[in-house]
C-alpha positions, -999 to +999 in steps of 0.1 A: +034-168-085+037-190-116+049-225-108+081-218-127+089-191-101+093-219-075+124-231-094+137-197-104+170-181-092+151-158-069+133-188-053+165-206-046+180-174-031+150-172-008+155-209-001+191-203+009+183-175+032+154-194+049+176-225+053+203-204+070+178-188+093+163-222+102+197-237+109+208-207+131+175-208+150+178-245+156+214-241+168+204-214+193+174-233+207+192-267+209+223-251+225+201-239+254+193-276+261+227-292+254+255-272+238+274-303+228+249-319+205+231-290+188+243-304+155+214-328+152+189-300+153+209-281+127+212-311+104+174-318+107+165-282+099+186-283+067+172-317+056+136-307+059+137-272+045+124-273+009+119-246-018+081-244-013+059-246+017+040-278+007+071-298+003+087-284+035+056-294+055+056-328+038+093-333+047+088-320+083+060-346+088+081-373+072+112-365+093+092-361+126+071-392+123+101-412+111+122-400+140+095-409+165+092-444+151+129-448+149+133-436+185+109-463+198+127-490+178+161-477+189+152-477+226+138-512+222+172-522+209+189-506+239+167-524+263+168-558+246+205-560+237+235-557+261+254-523+261+285-538+245+300-532+211+288-567+200+254-562+216+250-528+199+262-543+166+235-570+168+209-544+178+219-522+149+217-551+124+183-561+137+166-528+140+180-512+108+173-543+088+137-542+102+133-506+092+147-512+057+122-541+052+093-519+064+100-493+037+079-515+015+049-504+035+059-468+044+089-447+032+092-430+066+110-461+078+140-448+060+141-419+084+134-443+112+165-463+102+186-432+105+172-424+139+179-459+151+215-456+140+218-423+159+202-437+190+222-469+192+256-456+181+257-421+196+246-435+230+271-463+232+292-459+264+269-432+279+256-439+314+219-433+307+215-443+271+177-439+270+177-404+283+206-396+260+187-410+231+155-391+239+175-358+240+188-365+205+153-371+193+142-338+210+170-320+191+158-335+158+123-323+166+136-288+174+153-287+139+121-299+123+100-273+142+124-244+133+122-253+096+084-256+098+080-221+113+105-204+090+090-221+059+055-208+068+063-173+082+094-161+063+091-155+026+067-184+020+067-198-015+034-217-017+022-242-042-013-229-039-003-195-052+018-210-080-011-233-090-035-204-091-013-186-116-006-218-135-043-225-140-050-189-152-021-193-177-035-226-189-070-213-195-055-184-216-034-209-236-064-232-240-085-203-253-059-193-278-055-229-290-093-233-292-096-203-314-068-215-337-082-250-340-116-236-351-100-213-377-080-243-389-113-262-394-132-233-410-102-221-431-081-236-458-049-242-439-039-260-407-014-245-383-021-266-351-002-299-347+002-325-320+036-309-312+020-275-305-009-290-284+011-315-265+028-291-240-006-277-229-021-311-225+009-322-204+007-292-182-030-298-176-024-334-168+000-323-140-025-301-122-041-328-101-009-339-084-001-303-075-036-297-062-034-328-040-001-316-026-016-282-019-048-297-004-029-320+019-001-298+032-011-261+027-049-260+029-050-265+067-029-233+071-039-212+041-072-203+024-066-210-013-103-215-022-097-252-030-132-257-043-127-231-070-094-246-080-109-281-081-136-269-105-110-251-126-089-282-129-120-303-139-129-277-166-094-277-179-094-315-181-126-314-201-112-287-224-081-308-229-102-338-241-122-316-265-091-299-279-075-332-285-106-345-303-108-313-324-072-317-334-079-353-346-108-340-366-088-312-381-060-336-391-085-359-408-105-332-427-105-327-464-079-303-479-092-268-483-117-269-454-155-269-456-166-233-460-195-238-437-226-217-441-230-215-403-194-204-397-206-171-381-227-189-355-198-213-347-174-184-343-198-166-321-200-196-298-163-200-298-157-163-290-181-165-260-165-198-249-130-183-250-142-154-230-156-179-205-123-197-203-104-166-194-131-156-169-129-190-152-091-188-152-094-155-133-117-172-108-148-153-121-181-170-131-186-168-169-217-152-185-236-184-189-268-168-202-252-153-233-232-185-240-263-206-236-282-183-260-255-186-286-254-224-283-291-226-288-289-202-318-262-224-335-283-255-328-313-239-345-292-229-375-279-264-379-314-278-378-325-252-404-296-263-427-305-299-423-342-293-431-333-273-462-310-300-475-279-278-474-259-306-457-264-329-487-235-313-504-212-332-481-202-368-485-211-391-455-175-390-444-173-352-446-206-348-428-195-370-400-163-348-396-183-316-396-208-329-371-180-343-349-162-310-348-195-292-341-201-316-313-168-307-297-177-270-300-211-276-283-197-298-256-169-272-249-195-245-244-218-267-223-190-278-200-178-242-195-212-231-184-223-261-163-192-261-142-202-228-126-239-233-122-255-242-089-283-268-087-308-238-085-294-224-118-275-195-103-238-188-111-212-196-085-175-189-080 
């Protein structure tokens, strides 16, 4: 499921269906306890239901913990202030003001402030205000629980699945961009620009936040092979740095390219590296042996050219640019292979 699918028309249709189911389930369960006040359960179920599982779980926890904190503060207000309109007004001012201040430390106090208002105002004039307030908190918890269950078990749209597809897509795009940058450097025209590379770099930079969201909220319930995703994200971040460096070198190179003698060796390394990128994107360990052999072969070729004096045809500036670009090619290949090698030298996924 690509990440874009979480914001598609189909995703929002699923979200609408799930929200309706959660609201209906909350109403039925809450009505069994107190038919007059099932609205709090329904309202809570609608508030916490989000398009994807991770955000729903995050909102459920935010709503539930905020409600629990607010219930304690609200009951303290009931105990400490007289059950009159003036007393309730003072309690409301004090407790809501305290919760608003505490949002500087934790955003869940916003939800606590809402619960305080419910506890203090809805219970005004009721004989047993504390029991009444606790029942309202129970109804809110019912709504949260209903949305939690529906989000996980009915048509779940998970960030983990979307991130997996997103990473595979990025590896494919990175492989294509890598190949084009190399041809830009070896050829006589440049087609890659900052504008064409920027969207890929931006997408790669956003992976870590999505991974943390998946790890915190979905991983306890679903097996998404988080260790593999972590390595994929690290490799993509390394690729992004190398691609950005290559682009700077390409933009600074002399017009017409360099017509390198060792272009076949470089292209062989790049081809193997691009295959490794796509393999890693699919969650498969790349063929590190063949990539290592090609890297060593290209190093030997460069050494031969240096010893023969072939590199003297370049000016110092041009030689620095050639070596800088070659360095990025080598580092790209090395990073792709080392990310999937265990300490004992065997491949891992």
